[in-house]
LOBADO-16024 format. One record per residue (C-alpha): residue number from 0; x, y, z negated. Coordinates in Angstrom, 3 decimals, decimal comma. Layout:
BEGIN
{mardo NUM {X Y Z}}
...
//
This chain:
BEGIN
{mardo 0 {0,074 0,054 0,039}}
{mardo 1 {2,799 2,404 -0,908}}
{mardo 2 {5,171 1,398 2,103}}
{mardo 3 {3,338 3,315 4,909}}
{mardo 4 {3,646 6,892 3,068}}
{mardo 5 {7,172 5,957 1,568}}
{mardo 6 {8,437 5,208 5,056}}
{mardo 7 {6,620 8,512 6,287}}
{mardo 8 {8,402 10,544 3,844}}
{mardo 9 {11,947 8,949 4,704}}
{mardo 10 {11,313 9,620 8,313}}
{mardo 11 {10,318 13,189 7,696}}
{mardo 12 {13,677 13,651 5,594}}
{mardo 13 {15,611 12,194 8,079}}
{mardo 14 {14,164 13,677 11,215}}
{mardo 15 {13,536 17,437 9,805}}
{mardo 16 {17,130 18,408 10,485}}
{mardo 17 {17,088 17,389 14,148}}
{mardo 18 {15,386 20,646 15,555}}
{mardo 19 {18,144 23,094 14,123}}
{mardo 20 {17,846 21,966 10,420}}
{mardo 21 {14,220 22,407 10,720}}
{mardo 22 {14,311 26,258 10,830}}
{mardo 23 {11,752 26,729 13,572}}
{mardo 24 {8,207 27,470 12,667}}
{mardo 25 {6,822 24,292 14,424}}
{mardo 26 {9,353 22,093 12,716}}
{mardo 27 {8,801 23,390 9,187}}
{mardo 28 {4,905 23,535 9,773}}
{mardo 29 {4,606 20,082 10,949}}
{mardo 30 {6,861 18,788 8,050}}
{mardo 31 {4,506 20,841 5,579}}
{mardo 32 {1,371 19,280 7,380}}
{mardo 33 {3,042 15,638 6,868}}
{mardo 34 {3,848 16,401 3,284}}
{mardo 35 {0,444 17,656 2,627}}
{mardo 36 {-1,276 14,492 4,002}}
{mardo 37 {1,188 12,306 2,115}}
{mardo 38 {0,267 14,123 -1,093}}
{mardo 39 {-3,429 13,696 -0,231}}
{mardo 40 {-2,598 9,977 0,332}}
{mardo 41 {-0,870 9,497 -2,973}}
{mardo 42 {-3,754 11,208 -4,919}}
{mardo 43 {-6,154 8,905 -3,329}}
{mardo 44 {-4,114 5,960 -4,521}}
{mardo 45 {-3,801 7,278 -7,854}}
{mardo 46 {-7,263 8,172 -8,446}}
{mardo 47 {-8,123 4,366 -7,378}}
{mardo 48 {-5,448 3,239 -9,657}}
{mardo 49 {-3,354 1,367 -7,083}}
{mardo 50 {-0,183 3,360 -7,962}}
{mardo 51 {0,810 4,424 -11,440}}
{mardo 52 {1,324 8,150 -11,809}}
{mardo 53 {5,055 8,731 -12,948}}
{mardo 54 {5,190 11,589 -15,837}}
{mardo 55 {6,787 12,525 -18,799}}
{mardo 56 {5,964 15,475 -21,099}}
{mardo 57 {9,316 17,058 -20,272}}
{mardo 58 {8,117 17,866 -16,868}}
{mardo 59 {5,292 20,133 -18,096}}
{mardo 60 {7,389 23,483 -18,357}}
{mardo 61 {8,783 22,906 -14,833}}
{mardo 62 {5,092 22,086 -13,314}}
{mardo 63 {3,720 25,042 -15,146}}
{mardo 64 {6,443 27,568 -14,044}}
{mardo 65 {6,258 26,382 -10,594}}
{mardo 66 {2,603 26,993 -10,062}}
{mardo 67 {2,770 30,218 -12,011}}
{mardo 68 {5,232 31,281 -9,100}}
{mardo 69 {3,049 29,948 -6,288}}
{mardo 70 {-0,039 31,926 -7,729}}
{mardo 71 {1,925 35,061 -8,203}}
{mardo 72 {2,995 34,775 -4,345}}
{mardo 73 {-0,754 34,437 -3,507}}
{mardo 74 {-1,494 37,587 -5,585}}
{mardo 75 {1,425 39,608 -3,558}}
{mardo 76 {-0,379 38,696 -0,298}}
{mardo 77 {-4,115 39,674 -1,037}}
{mardo 78 {-5,354 43,324 -1,541}}
{mardo 79 {-4,278 44,160 -5,119}}
{mardo 80 {-6,787 45,918 -7,408}}
{mardo 81 {-3,955 47,145 -9,780}}
{mardo 82 {-2,907 50,622 -9,411}}
{mardo 83 {1,011 51,093 -8,890}}
{mardo 84 {1,425 47,359 -7,511}}
{mardo 85 {0,756 48,047 -3,810}}
{mardo 86 {3,829 48,834 -1,839}}
{mardo 87 {3,920 52,782 -1,015}}
{mardo 88 {4,112 51,870 2,796}}
{mardo 89 {0,588 51,071 2,563}}
{mardo 90 {-0,314 54,602 1,707}}
{mardo 91 {2,062 56,120 3,980}}
{mardo 92 {0,413 54,167 6,860}}
{mardo 93 {-3,083 55,061 5,772}}
{mardo 94 {-2,243 58,753 5,882}}
{mardo 95 {-0,957 58,481 9,236}}
{mardo 96 {-3,937 56,756 10,524}}
{mardo 97 {-6,422 58,976 8,557}}
{mardo 98 {-8,103 55,951 6,734}}
{mardo 99 {-7,313 53,964 3,640}}
{mardo 100 {-5,786 50,545 4,272}}
{mardo 101 {-6,389 47,382 2,222}}
{mardo 102 {-2,994 47,595 0,248}}
{mardo 103 {-0,988 44,595 -1,210}}
{mardo 104 {2,236 44,084 -3,100}}
{mardo 105 {3,961 42,961 0,112}}
{mardo 106 {4,175 44,751 3,295}}
{mardo 107 {4,292 41,425 5,205}}
{mardo 108 {1,496 39,184 3,856}}
{mardo 109 {1,918 36,512 6,691}}
{mardo 110 {5,500 36,228 6,125}}
{mardo 111 {4,733 35,709 2,451}}
{mardo 112 {2,353 32,865 2,999}}
{mardo 113 {4,729 31,565 5,794}}
{mardo 114 {7,281 31,164 2,917}}
{mardo 115 {4,833 29,927 0,652}}
{mardo 116 {4,224 26,822 3,091}}
{mardo 117 {7,948 26,173 2,904}}
{mardo 118 {7,950 26,256 -1,048}}
{mardo 119 {5,014 24,081 -1,203}}
{mardo 120 {6,721 21,580 0,860}}
{mardo 121 {9,743 21,580 -1,424}}
{mardo 122 {7,582 20,941 -4,427}}
{mardo 123 {5,574 18,139 -2,565}}
{mardo 124 {8,582 16,399 -1,615}}
{mardo 125 {9,725 16,536 -5,191}}
{mardo 126 {6,556 15,108 -6,582}}
{mardo 127 {6,622 12,438 -3,818}}
{mardo 128 {10,204 11,420 -4,757}}
{mardo 129 {9,293 11,400 -8,430}}
{mardo 130 {6,285 9,495 -7,988}}
{mardo 131 {7,772 6,764 -5,271}}
{mardo 132 {11,508 6,959 -6,587}}
{mardo 133 {10,619 5,565 -10,025}}
{mardo 134 {10,988 2,000 -8,399}}
{mardo 135 {14,853 1,324 -8,040}}
{mardo 136 {14,803 -0,335 -4,757}}
{mardo 137 {12,820 2,561 -3,181}}
{mardo 138 {15,361 5,070 -5,003}}
{mardo 139 {18,396 3,010 -3,483}}
{mardo 140 {16,710 2,987 -0,115}}
{mardo 141 {16,564 6,843 -0,088}}
{mardo 142 {20,084 7,227 -0,793}}
{mardo 143 {20,866 4,881 2,141}}
{mardo 144 {18,432 6,740 4,403}}
{mardo 145 {20,113 9,975 3,442}}
{mardo 146 {23,520 8,635 3,833}}
{mardo 147 {22,937 7,087 7,400}}
{mardo 148 {21,167 9,877 8,544}}
{mardo 149 {23,943 12,314 7,496}}
{mardo 150 {26,420 10,283 9,067}}
{mardo 151 {24,546 10,283 12,336}}
{mardo 152 {24,184 14,101 12,171}}
{mardo 153 {27,919 14,265 11,421}}
{mardo 154 {28,808 11,956 14,159}}
{mardo 155 {26,875 14,043 16,907}}
{mardo 156 {28,389 17,082 15,592}}
{mardo 157 {31,960 15,566 15,995}}
{mardo 158 {31,266 14,261 19,481}}
{mardo 159 {29,755 17,549 20,524}}
{mardo 160 {32,872 19,480 19,183}}
{mardo 161 {35,292 17,104 21,126}}
{mardo 162 {33,226 17,250 24,173}}
{mardo 163 {33,666 21,041 24,236}}
{mardo 164 {30,915 22,394 21,837}}
{mardo 165 {29,168 24,128 24,661}}
{mardo 166 {25,464 22,936 23,718}}
{mardo 167 {23,630 22,578 20,657}}
{mardo 168 {21,141 19,695 21,359}}
{mardo 169 {19,955 20,705 25,079}}
{mardo 170 {20,444 24,571 24,701}}
{mardo 171 {23,382 26,554 25,609}}
{mardo 172 {25,171 27,257 22,232}}
{mardo 173 {25,080 30,965 21,405}}
{mardo 174 {26,935 31,075 17,867}}
{mardo 175 {29,751 29,245 16,054}}
{mardo 176 {31,487 27,948 19,028}}
{mardo 177 {34,494 26,710 17,383}}
{mardo 178 {32,812 25,070 14,416}}
{mardo 179 {30,987 21,681 13,759}}
{mardo 180 {27,520 22,336 12,933}}
{mardo 181 {25,669 18,999 13,740}}
{mardo 182 {22,249 20,098 14,894}}
{mardo 183 {22,289 23,220 12,754}}
{mardo 184 {22,835 26,790 14,271}}
{mardo 185 {24,739 27,986 11,095}}
{mardo 186 {27,844 26,470 10,044}}
{mardo 187 {27,220 27,370 6,259}}
{mardo 188 {23,950 25,883 6,324}}
{mardo 189 {25,306 22,599 7,937}}
{mardo 190 {28,220 22,630 5,419}}
{mardo 191 {25,645 22,406 2,482}}
{mardo 192 {23,672 19,719 4,318}}
{mardo 193 {26,809 17,674 4,996}}
{mardo 194 {27,850 18,395 1,463}}
{mardo 195 {24,699 16,961 -0,057}}
{mardo 196 {25,185 13,803 2,257}}
{mardo 197 {28,677 13,486 1,245}}
{mardo 198 {27,748 13,455 -2,479}}
{mardo 199 {24,913 10,879 -1,768}}
{mardo 200 {27,488 8,647 0,263}}
{mardo 201 {30,159 8,870 -2,264}}
{mardo 202 {27,838 8,032 -5,079}}
{mardo 203 {26,398 5,020 -3,294}}
{mardo 204 {29,877 3,918 -1,999}}
{mardo 205 {30,952 3,564 -5,726}}
{mardo 206 {27,951 2,241 -7,078}}
{mardo 207 {27,863 -0,511 -4,292}}
{mardo 208 {31,644 -1,149 -4,697}}
{mardo 209 {31,399 -1,594 -8,711}}
{mardo 210 {28,328 -4,172 -8,051}}
{mardo 211 {30,436 -6,212 -5,713}}
{mardo 212 {33,541 -5,970 -7,908}}
{mardo 213 {31,553 -7,494 -10,657}}
{mardo 214 {30,643 -10,635 -8,571}}
{mardo 215 {34,054 -10,889 -6,658}}
{mardo 216 {36,310 -13,959 -7,297}}
{mardo 217 {38,159 -13,062 -10,512}}
{mardo 218 {40,927 -15,414 -9,650}}
{mardo 219 {42,123 -13,165 -6,789}}
{mardo 220 {44,811 -10,676 -7,343}}
{mardo 221 {43,394 -6,823 -8,095}}
{mardo 222 {44,268 -6,031 -4,602}}
{mardo 223 {42,490 -9,253 -2,934}}
{mardo 224 {39,579 -8,526 -5,327}}
{mardo 225 {39,714 -4,970 -4,343}}
{mardo 226 {39,344 -5,783 -0,646}}
{mardo 227 {36,668 -8,621 -1,468}}
{mardo 228 {34,656 -5,848 -3,310}}
{mardo 229 {34,837 -3,501 -0,319}}
{mardo 230 {33,312 -5,911 2,346}}
{mardo 231 {29,915 -5,289 3,575}}
{mardo 232 {27,977 -2,127 2,453}}
{mardo 233 {30,811 -0,360 0,547}}
{mardo 234 {32,963 -0,483 3,800}}
{mardo 235 {30,035 0,777 5,724}}
{mardo 236 {29,173 3,716 3,502}}
{mardo 237 {32,906 4,417 3,254}}
{mardo 238 {33,415 4,925 6,606}}
{mardo 239 {30,227 7,240 6,771}}
{mardo 240 {31,925 8,996 3,937}}
{mardo 241 {35,102 9,808 6,262}}
{mardo 242 {32,858 10,758 9,326}}
{mardo 243 {30,746 13,226 6,928}}
{mardo 244 {33,889 14,563 5,479}}
{mardo 245 {35,380 15,326 8,618}}
{mardo 246 {32,437 17,115 10,056}}
{mardo 247 {31,976 18,925 6,775}}
{mardo 248 {35,741 20,173 6,908}}
{mardo 249 {35,195 21,089 10,710}}
{mardo 250 {32,265 23,500 9,707}}
{mardo 251 {35,109 25,768 8,351}}
{mardo 252 {32,764 27,172 5,989}}
{mardo 253 {34,662 28,526 2,989}}
{mardo 254 {32,005 28,658 0,417}}
{mardo 255 {30,662 25,262 1,792}}
{mardo 256 {33,736 23,571 1,066}}
{mardo 257 {34,134 25,384 -2,416}}
{mardo 258 {30,547 24,313 -3,461}}
{mardo 259 {30,945 20,648 -2,176}}
{mardo 260 {34,245 20,396 -4,017}}
{mardo 261 {32,659 21,598 -7,238}}
{mardo 262 {29,617 19,202 -6,859}}
{mardo 263 {32,113 16,519 -6,160}}
{mardo 264 {34,071 17,011 -9,205}}
{mardo 265 {30,810 17,215 -11,275}}
{mardo 266 {29,607 13,944 -9,709}}
{mardo 267 {32,993 12,313 -10,775}}
{mardo 268 {32,922 13,958 -14,182}}
{mardo 269 {29,339 13,302 -14,856}}
{mardo 270 {28,600 10,016 -13,430}}
{mardo 271 {28,476 6,830 -15,480}}
{mardo 272 {29,153 4,728 -12,346}}
{mardo 273 {32,840 5,992 -13,063}}
{mardo 274 {32,906 4,831 -16,701}}
{mardo 275 {36,063 5,640 -18,465}}
{mardo 276 {38,067 8,877 -18,447}}
{mardo 277 {40,796 6,945 -16,912}}
{mardo 278 {38,647 5,601 -14,156}}
{mardo 279 {37,498 9,194 -13,670}}
{mardo 280 {40,994 10,450 -13,307}}
{mardo 281 {42,072 7,699 -11,031}}
{mardo 282 {38,828 8,451 -8,865}}
{mardo 283 {39,580 12,257 -9,050}}
{mardo 284 {43,334 11,323 -7,775}}
{mardo 285 {42,350 9,152 -5,161}}
{mardo 286 {39,588 11,451 -3,798}}
{mardo 287 {42,342 14,380 -3,667}}
{mardo 288 {44,843 11,989 -2,025}}
{mardo 289 {42,290 10,865 0,497}}
{mardo 290 {41,385 14,715 1,144}}
{mardo 291 {44,919 15,563 2,135}}
{mardo 292 {45,102 13,649 5,553}}
{mardo 293 {41,306 14,812 6,010}}
{mardo 294 {42,117 18,451 5,550}}
{mardo 295 {45,409 17,802 7,572}}
{mardo 296 {43,510 16,509 10,678}}
{mardo 297 {39,981 18,455 10,376}}
{mardo 298 {40,624 21,244 8,196}}
{mardo 299 {43,131 23,524 10,285}}
{mardo 300 {40,384 26,094 10,919}}
{mardo 301 {38,931 26,075 7,397}}
{mardo 302 {42,764 26,663 6,052}}
{mardo 303 {43,012 29,668 8,497}}
{mardo 304 {39,582 30,984 7,176}}
{mardo 305 {40,813 30,666 3,696}}
{mardo 306 {43,701 32,661 4,432}}
{mardo 307 {41,986 35,068 6,241}}
{mardo 308 {39,123 37,693 5,809}}
{mardo 309 {37,017 37,142 8,964}}
{mardo 310 {33,236 36,978 8,789}}
{mardo 311 {30,734 39,377 7,541}}
{mardo 312 {31,252 41,454 4,549}}
{mardo 313 {28,413 40,787 2,253}}
{mardo 314 {28,809 43,288 -0,581}}
{mardo 315 {27,295 46,037 1,179}}
{mardo 316 {24,168 43,827 1,951}}
{mardo 317 {24,119 42,622 -1,760}}
{mardo 318 {24,030 46,334 -2,813}}
{mardo 319 {21,227 47,168 -0,329}}
{mardo 320 {19,366 44,105 -2,016}}
{mardo 321 {20,066 45,333 -5,550}}
{mardo 322 {18,502 48,721 -4,428}}
{mardo 323 {15,389 46,810 -3,260}}
{mardo 324 {15,254 45,040 -6,859}}
{mardo 325 {15,582 48,435 -8,383}}
{mardo 326 {12,366 49,732 -6,498}}
{mardo 327 {10,116 47,436 -7,687}}
{mardo 328 {11,797 45,071 -10,480}}
{mardo 329 {8,683 43,588 -12,100}}
{mardo 330 {6,492 43,134 -9,210}}
{mardo 331 {8,999 42,587 -6,164}}
{mardo 332 {8,157 43,602 -2,577}}
{mardo 333 {6,738 40,282 -1,423}}
{mardo 334 {8,101 36,787 -0,937}}
{mardo 335 {9,659 36,137 2,383}}
{mardo 336 {9,633 39,784 3,147}}
{mardo 337 {13,411 40,554 3,146}}
{mardo 338 {13,641 40,868 6,956}}
{mardo 339 {10,903 43,545 6,945}}
{mardo 340 {12,237 45,252 3,895}}
{mardo 341 {15,866 45,624 5,081}}
{mardo 342 {15,123 48,317 7,664}}
{mardo 343 {13,613 50,542 5,301}}
{mardo 344 {17,025 50,513 2,934}}
{mardo 345 {19,604 50,083 5,656}}
{mardo 346 {21,985 52,920 5,952}}
{mardo 347 {25,653 53,514 7,174}}
{mardo 348 {27,136 51,253 4,446}}
{mardo 349 {25,982 48,268 6,505}}
{mardo 350 {27,600 49,052 9,718}}
{mardo 351 {27,120 47,307 13,173}}
{mardo 352 {24,328 46,092 15,032}}
{mardo 353 {23,815 42,560 13,460}}
{mardo 354 {20,268 41,740 12,263}}
{mardo 355 {20,171 40,215 8,800}}
{mardo 356 {16,888 38,326 8,040}}
{mardo 357 {18,121 36,870 4,831}}
{mardo 358 {20,160 38,387 2,185}}
{mardo 359 {22,944 35,860 1,913}}
{mardo 360 {22,443 35,454 -1,862}}
{mardo 361 {19,064 33,510 -2,645}}
{mardo 362 {19,178 34,884 -6,176}}
{mardo 363 {19,286 38,295 -5,271}}
{mardo 364 {16,613 37,863 -2,504}}
{mardo 365 {14,261 36,066 -4,720}}
{mardo 366 {14,348 38,842 -7,228}}
{mardo 367 {13,972 41,568 -4,581}}
{mardo 368 {10,933 39,565 -3,200}}
{mardo 369 {9,205 37,986 -6,125}}
{mardo 370 {10,464 40,578 -8,870}}
{mardo 371 {12,607 39,651 -11,751}}
{mardo 372 {10,262 37,758 -13,988}}
{mardo 373 {9,077 35,525 -11,232}}
{mardo 374 {12,455 34,923 -9,743}}
{mardo 375 {13,930 33,941 -13,110}}
{mardo 376 {11,137 31,715 -13,616}}
{mardo 377 {11,470 29,772 -10,148}}
{mardo 378 {15,417 29,616 -11,016}}
{mardo 379 {14,563 28,262 -14,597}}
{mardo 380 {12,196 25,661 -12,949}}
{mardo 381 {15,167 24,310 -10,921}}
{mardo 382 {17,579 24,580 -13,899}}
{mardo 383 {15,023 22,664 -16,291}}
{mardo 384 {14,871 19,827 -13,825}}
{mardo 385 {18,537 19,627 -13,460}}
{mardo 386 {19,165 19,745 -16,913}}
{mardo 387 {16,673 16,677 -17,454}}
{mardo 388 {18,859 15,012 -14,762}}
{mardo 389 {22,314 15,804 -16,813}}
{mardo 390 {20,621 14,317 -20,125}}
{mardo 391 {19,362 11,403 -18,116}}
{mardo 392 {22,742 10,663 -16,662}}
{mardo 393 {24,396 10,268 -20,147}}
{mardo 394 {21,277 8,283 -21,456}}
{mardo 395 {20,927 5,950 -19,096}}
{mardo 396 {23,237 2,733 -18,864}}
{mardo 397 {21,595 1,444 -15,641}}
{mardo 398 {21,055 3,486 -12,420}}
{mardo 399 {22,635 6,710 -13,839}}
{mardo 400 {23,777 7,288 -10,164}}
{mardo 401 {20,302 8,972 -9,533}}
{mardo 402 {20,416 11,543 -12,326}}
{mardo 403 {24,240 12,156 -11,920}}
{mardo 404 {23,739 12,687 -8,121}}
{mardo 405 {20,846 14,871 -8,549}}
{mardo 406 {22,758 17,268 -11,179}}
{mardo 407 {25,964 17,132 -8,840}}
{mardo 408 {23,717 18,486 -5,940}}
{mardo 409 {22,126 21,143 -7,955}}
{mardo 410 {25,594 22,610 -8,803}}
{mardo 411 {26,247 22,360 -5,136}}
{mardo 412 {23,405 24,316 -3,787}}
{mardo 413 {23,553 26,695 -6,930}}
{mardo 414 {27,008 27,462 -6,244}}
{mardo 415 {26,569 27,967 -2,422}}
{mardo 416 {23,308 30,184 -2,948}}
{mardo 417 {25,604 32,876 -4,346}}
{mardo 418 {26,864 33,918 -1,019}}
{mardo 419 {24,622 32,248 1,398}}
{mardo 420 {21,018 31,079 2,072}}
{mardo 421 {21,359 27,508 2,729}}
{mardo 422 {19,022 26,345 0,286}}
{mardo 423 {16,399 28,222 2,093}}
{mardo 424 {16,871 26,141 5,451}}
{mardo 425 {14,086 23,456 5,376}}
{mardo 426 {16,202 20,539 5,930}}
{mardo 427 {18,467 21,533 3,083}}
{mardo 428 {15,915 22,496 0,747}}
{mardo 429 {13,810 19,139 1,496}}
{mardo 430 {16,746 17,099 1,077}}
{mardo 431 {17,717 18,643 -2,337}}
{mardo 432 {14,073 18,415 -3,494}}
{mardo 433 {14,004 14,827 -2,575}}
{mardo 434 {17,413 14,138 -4,643}}
{mardo 435 {16,087 16,038 -7,490}}
{mardo 436 {12,920 14,212 -7,607}}
{mardo 437 {14,586 10,796 -7,409}}
{mardo 438 {16,948 12,005 -10,112}}
{mardo 439 {14,008 12,927 -12,465}}
{mardo 440 {12,218 9,758 -11,645}}
{mardo 441 {15,272 7,831 -12,845}}
{mardo 442 {16,203 10,109 -15,813}}
{mardo 443 {14,585 8,098 -18,487}}
{mardo 444 {14,000 4,485 -19,378}}
{mardo 445 {10,645 2,887 -20,189}}
{mardo 446 {7,492 2,258 -18,215}}
{mardo 447 {6,452 4,550 -15,183}}
{mardo 448 {4,658 6,787 -17,510}}
{mardo 449 {6,281 8,252 -20,570}}
{mardo 450 {3,448 10,355 -22,020}}
{mardo 451 {0,868 8,382 -20,258}}
{mardo 452 {-1,963 9,898 -21,985}}
{mardo 453 {-1,597 12,968 -19,808}}
{mardo 454 {-1,225 10,726 -16,598}}
{mardo 455 {-4,377 8,675 -17,595}}
{mardo 456 {-6,215 12,175 -17,840}}
{mardo 457 {-5,206 13,341 -14,654}}
{mardo 458 {-6,188 9,828 -13,114}}
{mardo 459 {-9,783 10,027 -14,641}}
{mardo 460 {-10,233 13,595 -13,572}}
{mardo 461 {-9,306 12,351 -9,788}}
{mardo 462 {-11,541 9,727 -9,838}}
{mardo 463 {-14,753 12,082 -9,962}}
{mardo 464 {-13,509 13,065 -6,402}}
{mardo 465 {-13,673 9,659 -4,970}}
{mardo 466 {-16,569 7,406 -4,087}}
{mardo 467 {-15,178 4,331 -5,784}}
{mardo 468 {-16,767 1,122 -5,549}}
{mardo 469 {-17,118 0,498 -9,200}}
{mardo 470 {-19,147 3,725 -9,577}}
{mardo 471 {-21,308 2,902 -6,750}}
{mardo 472 {-22,277 -0,391 -8,039}}
{mardo 473 {-23,503 1,186 -11,391}}
//
């Protein structure tokens, strides 16, 4: 019963990166529609008591905070009755037209609602991964799908790069001619996507290797036992690890490199799959030694960028975004409205004709669009869920790979969000939401529902919406 929606979720996550990282209206709209249908299907199954509701009381703060932000985005987009909340541009436009206009907090309500679709899609994927990922076989299946699809995108990017890098899918490439970007347009966004894939494959390879090591012939020498344990799945995912790492380095993204390196270090330090301090130090040394030839063969452009200062200067853009925040610190100026707001603030401190649709700092952009309280609440939701994974990584003896990976992924995207917008790209945001959902699903021991009374109450409420046979017979 669960197999069909679960496979649909895996296909959505795997294919969303294909059309330019999902950053096309038709792509993320279609993904949102699929996730909405899957949520309805899950709700029907849960109401019919055909699947358990995975729940624990510690999730309440995140759920409440998330829906408070969703409601606030809707309030920003509708006509506001509160004096002083509406954007002053509505008054100016009304004066120019000679008639009052229905004013709202945002100057671009349609952009706010479009961005809300993506936010709801991220939340929906988290919820589905939480529900389906409580089963450890499905959780491992998710990691395998992520690893294989990430490897496929990396392999395409490398082959395309070797072939001259003239095309992006079937289009003539118009940006980043000297960088591997997979199927993404932006190298920084691809670096985050590849970094998440790299963390996933690394964690999966270590886990599979340790499993094989336990069952390997103990009479063999340590070297013989090592190669015995490396056979099969560990060798496959170890190869994918190298392919993804090469593509990640060839993206030449400085912050993508730094954020992924910090995320990998976090995974090594937090992960229970590498048990002792000595083993963690050995894993760190091996990772560094393995990275040297990769950097030597694939990282020349990255090293040049680390030594240089090419690229856009983000500081003037950050300063303009800070001015937006100062203009409406409590209410914000509309979720998803940065591209419409920037021309109102742009001055000679941001030279050139380059168009900026995003702030290159997700934290500042959220504060400018949502206001400080709502932006802080949305950030707190993610931090809370990541901390639940951190606690779960230390509490769980079995399958701690999932919460460890989710926490490391949170560190990666959190660091990269300081200087870029990768987490706002649908393929990246959906992939991270899935990892965070599975990490939370596997972050505690016990049955499917810890705090099951709340889950049972949710089921009983849903049952009133469905014409179940048991109620019809009565």
